[in-house]
C-alpha positions in Angstrom: 0.0 0.1 0.1 1.1 3.6 -0.7 1.0 5.5 2.4 0.3 9.4 2.4 0.5 11.4 5.6 -2.4 13.7 5.6 -1.4 17.4 5.9 2.3 16.8 5.9 3.5 15.6 2.6 1.0 17.6 0.5 2.2 20.4 -1.7 -0.9 22.4 -1.1 -0.2 26.0 -0.1 -0.2 26.8 3.6 -0.9 30.5 3.0 -4.5 31.6 3.5 -6.5 33.0 0.6 -6.8 36.8 1.1 -9.1 37.6 -1.7 -10.8 36.0 -4.7 -10.7 32.2 -5.4 -7.8 29.8 -5.4 -7.8 26.7 -7.6 -5.2 24.1 -6.8 -5.2 20.9 -9.1 -3.8 17.7 -7.4 -4.3 16.0 -10.7 -6.0 16.4 -14.1 -4.8 20.0 -14.6 -2.5 19.5 -17.6 -3.5 15.8 -18.2 -6.4 13.6 -19.1 -7.9 11.9 -16.1 -6.4 11.6 -12.5 -8.8 14.5 -11.5 -8.7 16.3 -8.3 -9.0 20.0 -7.6 -9.3 21.8 -4.3 -11.2 25.2 -4.5 -10.8 27.7 -1.5 -11.7 31.3 -0.7 -11.1 33.7 2.0 -14.1 32.7 4.0 -12.0 29.6 4.8 -14.4 27.3 2.9 -12.6 24.6 1.2 -14.0 22.0 -1.2 -12.4 19.1 -3.1 -14.0 18.2 -6.5 -13.3 14.6 -7.6 -10.3 12.5 -6.7 -9.5 9.9 -9.2 -6.6 7.9 -10.4 -5.4 7.1 -13.9 -5.8 3.3 -14.5 -2.4 3.1 -16.3 0.1 0.4 -15.8 1.2 1.2 -13.0 -1.5 3.6 -12.0 -0.9 7.3 -11.6 -2.1 9.0 -8.5 -3.0 12.6 -7.9 -1.1 14.7 -5.3 -2.2 14.3 -1.7 -5.2 16.3 -0.7 -5.0 18.7 2.2 -7.4 18.3 5.1 -11.0 18.7 4.0 -14.5 18.3 5.3 -16.4 18.0 2.0 -15.8 16.6 -1.5 -18.1 16.8 -4.5 -17.8 13.9 -6.8 -19.0 14.6 -10.4 -19.5 10.9 -11.6 -18.3 7.4 -11.1 -15.5 6.8 -13.6 -12.3 5.6 -11.9 -10.3 8.6 -13.1 -12.7 10.8 -11.1 -13.5 8.5 -8.0 -10.8 6.0 -7.7 -8.9 7.8 -4.9 -11.9 8.8 -2.8 -11.8 6.2 -0.1 -8.4 7.5 1.0 -10.2 10.7 2.0 -11.9 8.9 4.9 -8.6 9.3 6.8 -10.0 12.8 7.5 -12.6 12.5 10.2 -16.3 13.0 9.2 -15.6 13.9 5.6 -18.8 14.1 3.4 -18.9 12.9 -0.2 -21.6 14.8 -2.1 -23.0 13.4 -5.5 -25.9 12.2 -7.2 -27.9 9.0 -6.0 -26.6 7.0 -9.0 -22.9 7.9 -8.4 -23.3 6.9 -4.9 -25.0 3.6 -5.8 -22.3 2.4 -8.3 -19.4 3.7 -6.2 -19.1 0.4 -4.2 -18.9 -1.7 -7.4 -16.2 0.6 -8.9 -14.0 0.7 -5.8 -14.3 -3.1 -5.2 -13.3 -3.7 -8.8 -10.4 -1.3 -8.4 -9.3 -3.1 -5.2 -9.6 -6.4 -6.9 -7.5 -5.4 -9.9 -4.8 -3.9 -7.8 -4.3 -7.3 -6.2 -4.4 -9.2 -9.5 -2.1 -6.7 -11.2 0.3 -6.3 -8.1 0.3 -2.6 -7.9 0.0 -0.6 -4.7 -3.3 1.2 -3.7 -3.6 4.1 -1.5 -6.5 2.8 0.5 -7.7 -0.5 1.9 -11.1 -2.3 2.4 -11.6 -0.5 5.7 -11.3 2.8 3.9 -13.9 1.6 1.3 -16.4 0.7 4.0 -16.1 4.2 5.6 -16.4 5.7 2.2 -19.7 3.9 1.5 -21.0 5.5 4.9 -19.9 9.0 3.9 -22.2 9.7 1.0 -24.5 12.6 1.1 -26.7 12.6 -2.1 -28.5 15.4 -3.9 -31.0 15.9 -6.6 -30.3 17.9 -9.6 -31.0 21.7 -9.0 -31.0 21.1 -5.2 -29.1 23.7 -3.3 -26.9 22.5 -0.4 -24.5 24.5 1.8 -20.7 23.8 2.2 -19.2 26.3 4.6 -20.0 29.8 3.3 -21.0 28.6 -0.1 -24.2 27.3 -1.8 -23.8 24.5 -4.2 -26.0 22.5 -6.6 -25.7 19.9 -9.2 -26.8 19.9 -12.8 -26.9 17.3 -15.5 -23.5 16.9 -17.3 -24.8 14.6 -20.2 -21.6 12.4 -19.8 -23.5 9.3 -18.5 -26.4 8.7 -16.3 -25.9 10.3 -12.8 -22.9 12.6 -14.0 -23.2 16.1 -12.7 -21.8 19.6 -13.3 -21.2 21.6 -10.1 -22.5 25.2 -9.6 -20.9 27.0 -6.6 -22.1 30.4 -5.4 -19.4 32.1 -3.2 -19.9 35.6 -1.7 -17.9 36.9 -4.6 -18.2 34.6 -7.6 -20.5 32.1 -9.3 -18.3 29.1 -10.3 -19.4 26.2 -12.8 -17.3 23.0 -12.7 -18.2 21.1 -15.9 -17.1 17.7 -14.8 -16.9 15.4 -17.8 -19.7 16.7 -20.0 -21.5 16.3 -23.3 -24.0 18.9 -24.6 -25.5 16.3 -27.1 -28.1 13.8 -26.1 -26.8 10.1 -26.0 -28.9 7.0 -25.9 -29.2 6.9 -22.1 -29.0 10.5 -21.0 -29.7 14.1 -22.0 -27.1 16.6 -22.8 -25.8 19.4 -20.5 -27.2 22.9 -20.7 -25.1 26.0 -20.1 -25.2 27.9 -16.7 -24.3 31.6 -16.5 -21.1 31.9 -14.2 -18.1 34.2 -13.5 -15.5 31.3 -13.6 -16.1 28.3 -15.8 -13.9 25.3 -15.2 -14.2 23.4 -18.4 -13.0 20.0 -19.2 -11.2 20.1 -22.6 -10.6 16.5 -23.5 -11.6 16.9 -27.1 -10.6 20.5 -27.8 -9.7 20.8 -31.5 -11.4 17.5 -32.6 -14.7 17.6 -34.3 -16.9 14.7 -33.5 -18.8 13.0 -36.5 -22.5 13.4 -36.6 -23.7 11.1 -33.8 -26.5 9.6 -35.8 -24.2 8.9 -38.8 -21.6 7.3 -36.7 -24.2 5.0 -34.9 -25.4 4.0 -38.4 -21.9 3.2 -39.5 -21.5 1.0 -36.3 -24.7 -0.9 -36.8 -23.8 -1.5 -40.4 -20.4 -2.9 -39.5 -22.0 -5.3 -37.0 -24.5 -6.5 -39.5 -21.7 -7.1 -42.1 -19.9 -9.2 -39.6 -23.0 -11.3 -38.7 -24.0 -11.7 -42.4 -20.8 -13.4 -43.1 -21.1 -15.8 -40.3 -19.0 -14.1 -37.7 -19.3 -12.8 -34.2 -19.0 -9.0 -33.5 -17.0 -8.5 -30.3 -17.5 -5.2 -28.8 -15.2 -4.2 -26.0 -17.1 -1.4 -23.9 -16.7 0.6 -20.8 -18.9 -0.9 -18.0 -20.4 2.3 -16.8 -22.2 4.2 -19.7 -20.8 2.9 -23.1 -21.9 -0.8 -22.8 -25.4 0.3 -22.1 -25.5 2.8 -24.9 -24.5 0.1 -27.4 -27.2 -2.1 -26.2 -29.8 0.4 -26.7 -28.4 1.3 -30.1 -28.5 -2.4 -31.2 -31.9 -2.9 -29.9 -33.3 0.0 -31.8 -31.6 -0.6 -35.1 -31.2 -4.4 -35.2 -33.4 -6.2 -32.7 -33.3 -9.4 -34.6 -29.7 -10.0 -33.5 -28.7 -12.3 -30.6 -26.8 -10.1 -28.3 -25.0 -11.1 -25.1 -23.6 -8.8 -22.3 -20.8 -9.8 -20.1 -18.8 -8.1 -17.3 -19.1 -5.6 -14.6 -21.6 -3.7 -16.5 -24.3 -6.1 -15.7 -24.1 -5.4 -12.1 -23.8 -1.5 -12.7 -27.0 -1.6 -14.8 -29.0 -3.1 -11.9 -28.1 0.1 -10.0 -29.4 2.1 -12.8 -32.8 0.5 -12.5 -32.6 1.4 -8.8 -32.2 5.0 -9.7 -34.4 5.3 -12.8 -34.8 9.2 -12.5 -31.2 9.3 -14.2 -32.2 7.3 -17.2 -33.7 8.8 -20.4 -36.8 6.9 -21.1 -36.3 4.2 -18.5 -39.3 2.1 -19.7 -37.6 1.7 -23.2 -34.4 0.7 -21.5 -36.2 -1.9 -19.5 -37.2 -3.5 -22.8 -33.5 -3.3 -24.0 -32.4 -5.1 -20.9 -35.0 -7.9 -21.1 -34.0 -8.3 -24.8 -30.3 -8.6 -23.9 -28.8 -12.0 -22.8 -26.8 -11.5 -19.7 -23.7 -13.6 -19.0 -23.5 -14.7 -15.6 -21.7 -18.0 -15.6 -18.9 -19.9 -17.3 -21.5 -21.9 -19.2 -23.2 -18.7 -20.3 -19.8 -17.4 -21.6 -19.3 -20.6 -23.7 -22.8 -20.0 -25.1 -22.0 -16.5 -25.9 -19.3 -17.6 -28.4 -22.3 -18.7 -30.6 -23.9 -15.3 -30.4 -24.1 -12.5 -33.2 -22.7 -10.0 -30.8 -20.8 -9.9 -27.6 -20.7 -6.6 -25.6 -18.3 -6.8 -22.7 -15.5 -5.2 -20.7 -12.8 -4.0 -20.7 -13.3 -1.0 -23.1 -9.6 -0.8 -24.0 -8.9 -4.6 -23.9 -6.8 -4.3 -20.9 -8.4 -7.4 -19.3 -11.8 -8.6 -18.3 -14.0 -11.1 -20.3 -13.1 -9.3 -23.5 -9.6 -11.0 -23.6 -11.2 -14.3 -23.0 -13.4 -14.0 -25.9 -10.9 -12.5 -28.2 -8.6 -15.5 -27.6 -11.3 -17.9 -28.7 -12.6 -15.9 -31.5 -9.3 -14.9 -33.2 -8.9 -18.0 -35.3 -12.0 -17.4 -37.4 -11.4 -14.3 -39.7 -15.2 -13.9 -40.2 -15.2 -12.4 -36.6 -14.6 -8.8 -36.1 -13.7 -6.3 -33.2 -15.4 -3.0 -32.8 -13.8 -0.4 -30.6 -16.2 2.3 -29.6 -14.2 4.4 -27.1 -10.9 6.2 -26.4 -7.9 3.8 -26.4 -5.2 5.1 -24.1 -1.7 5.0 -24.8 -0.1 1.7 -24.0 -3.7 0.1 -23.7 -4.4 -3.3 -25.3 -6.8 -1.5 -27.7 -4.2 1.1 -28.9 -1.6 -1.7 -29.3 -4.2 -3.7 -31.4 -4.9 -0.7 -33.6 -1.4 0.2 -34.3 0.4 -3.1 -34.4 -2.3 -5.7 -34.9 -1.0 -7.5 -31.9 -2.2 -7.6 -28.2 -1.0 -9.3 -25.0 -3.4 -12.1 -24.1 -2.7 -13.7 -20.7 1.0 -12.6 -21.0 1.6 -13.7 -24.7 2.0 -11.1 -27.3 -0.5 -12.4 -30.0 -1.0 -11.4 -33.5 -4.7 -10.8 -34.4 -5.8 -11.2 -38.0 -9.5 -10.2 -37.5 -11.0 -6.8 -38.8 -10.7 -4.2 -36.3 -12.9 -1.1 -36.6 -13.0 2.0 -34.5 -16.0 4.3 -33.9 -16.4 7.8 -32.3 -19.3 7.2 -29.9 -17.7 9.2 -27.2 -19.8 11.0 -24.5 -17.4 13.9 -24.2 -18.4 17.2 -26.0 -16.2 17.9 -29.1 -14.5 21.1 -29.9 -17.5 22.8 -31.4 -19.8 21.8 -28.5 -17.1 22.8 -25.9 -16.7 26.3 -27.5 -20.4 27.0 -27.8 -21.0 25.8 -24.2 -18.3 28.2 -23.0 -19.8 31.2 -24.8 -23.3 30.5 -23.6 -22.0 30.4 -20.1 -20.6 33.9 -20.5 -17.8 33.5 -17.9 -15.0 36.3 -17.4 -12.6 33.7 -16.6 -12.2 30.0 -17.7 -10.0 27.2 -16.5 -9.2 24.4 -19.1 -8.5 21.0 -17.5 -8.7 17.3 -18.2 -6.8 17.8 -21.6 -3.6 17.4 -23.5 -1.8 20.7 -24.2 -2.8 20.7 -27.9 -6.5 20.5 -27.1 -6.3 23.3 -24.6 -4.3 25.5 -26.9 -6.9 25.2 -29.7 -9.6 26.5 -27.4 -7.4 29.2 -26.0 -6.8 30.3 -29.6 -10.5 30.5 -30.4 -11.8 32.0 -27.1 -8.9 33.8 -25.6 -9.8 37.2 -26.8 -13.2 37.2 -25.2 -12.4 35.2 -22.1 -9.6 35.3 -19.7 -8.4 31.7 -20.0 -6.2 29.9 -17.4 -4.2 26.6 -18.2 -3.4 24.9 -15.0 -0.5 22.8 -14.0 -0.8 20.2 -11.4 0.6 21.5 -8.1 0.5 25.2 -9.1 -2.3 27.4 -7.6 -4.4 29.5 -9.8 -5.7 32.7 -8.1 -8.7 34.5 -9.7 -9.7 37.8 -8.1 -11.8 39.7 -10.7 
C-alpha cells in the first residue's frame, strides 16, 4: 500500500486565501484523467472536486489532498472517483454526489481493489477505507441547493453518463461552474448538458480541437459494420466501458437491429441493476427496461461458452486491458469472419491502442497477432470542440480554466476564445488565483 501522511506531505499552499478564489489541481490539470482540484476562498471554505486515479500500468495517482471536510464527486468513472476512499482518513468527511454515483461507487471501488491485487500494484487505501467511504455519501437531486461552509452548491446534468453532474458553486464573490466530464449532445441513455451563466467556468477540454462526426451517422456506420460481420457468419466482439458505453451500445443495437442475438458480459451487468434502482437518471427508462429484457446477460462459465455462438458480444474491458473481452478474443481470433469493434478512447499503452497500431495484443502474458478486422467508432460521450466552445460562450464567464486535456487540445480552445475570455491553463501542483 502507498501511504500518504495527511497534511504533511501535501504540496498544497499553507498560505491563506486573502481575496478571490484559489484553484489547486492535485491531478487532471494538464493531463487527461487523474482528476482532483481543491477550491478555496477567504471565508475559509475549502472543497475538493473529484479524486481519481489514472488506471494506467502502473496507475498514476494525484497529489495528496490537504485536510477537507467536503468533497463533491461529479461521476463514477475511476479517473474521477478512484482515490476517494483514501479521503476517509479525514474524520467525518462528506462525499456529495447524485444518488446513482453513490450507488455504483461500491462496485467501482471493489473492482479497483480487486484489480490492484491481481496486477500487483500498490493502492493508497484498503477495504476498511472503502467501507467508511460508503457510509460518507450525502446525495443530492439535480437543482437542489446544499451548503458547504459559506458557499451554496448544486448539481446539474452533465450529459456524460447517467448520474454525472456539473457543479455550480455560489461564493460571496463569484459564481463558479465546474463542468466535470460533459457532453451537450443527447446520448442513448441521458440528455445533454445545458449552459449555466457563471463568472468562472472550469471546463474539461479533452476533445478540444477535435470535431466529432455526426452522432446519428456514426451510430449508423457502427450498426452497419455489426450487420456485415454477422451476415458473413462471424461474431462481433464489442469491448465497452462498463459504466455508460456498454449500455449505450445495447440500446443502439436494440433500436436498429433487434433481430440480433446480443450477449452482455462483465461488470456492466451489475452496474446496470443500480441504474434501475435510480431510474430518474435514465432517459426513457421504460424503453431501457425492454432493452435489458432483450439482452442476454452472461452470469456463469456456461453462459460465456454459449455467448461464443452469439451474433454480438458486448463486454469489458473497453480498452482490452483485461476482463472477459480478452477471454472472448482469444477464442474468436482463429476465425477471420469474426470482427472487433472499438467504440471508445484507447489510451496510450492500452491493449486496444496496441491492437490498432500493431495488430497485436497481449493475451494472458503472450503477445498475440490478431488477424481479425478491427474497426473504431467515435461514440464518445465527451463534448467535441464545437460543443465545448459553444457551451463556454453560452455560459458567459469572465474567466475560464481548461483542464482534463492534453496541451494541444487546450491551446486550440485558447486560440479561439482567448480574446473574449480570460483563460487559465492549470499545471498540477501550481495554484491559480482569480480575483476579478
